[in-house]
N, C-alpha and C positions, 0 to 999 in steps of 0.2 A: 117175493112170499106170494103166493095164490089164496084167493079166498078162500078154498078148500084147505090148506094148511092153517089158514088163519083162523078158523074157525075149531080145525083138531087140536090147534095151540090153547083156544080160549077152552075146550071140554076137557083136555088134560089137566090145565090148572084147577078146574071144577073139581074134579076125582082127585086131585091132591090134596085139594081144602077140605073133601069130604071126609076124607080119612082123620082128618084133625078133631072134626066134630065131638067123635067118642070122646077123645081125650080130655076134651074141653069140659064137655057134661059130665064125667066123672070126678072131676076137679070142680064140680059145680061153678063154675065159671059161665053163669049162665048168658048177661050180658055180652061174652067175646061167643059164645055159640049162636045167638043171634043176628051177630054183627058178621060171622062167617058165614050162616047158612045166606045173608043175604047177600055177602059177595058171592056164593057158588051160585045163587040165582041169575045175577048179573052177568055171571061169565056165561052161564047156560043161555041166557039170551041173546046175549051178543055172539054167540056161537052158531046158533038158530040163523039169527038175521044177517 
């Protein structure tokens, strides 16, 4: 696996998790929204670095 493909993998995982945020928010699972948002930020940062 190359660095580029690893970065793309991280970013695609972040996009998938981003879709989940609306569902969690609609269910008023705010702690889960925060946890997933933090995970999305971490995946994006890993993809960028």
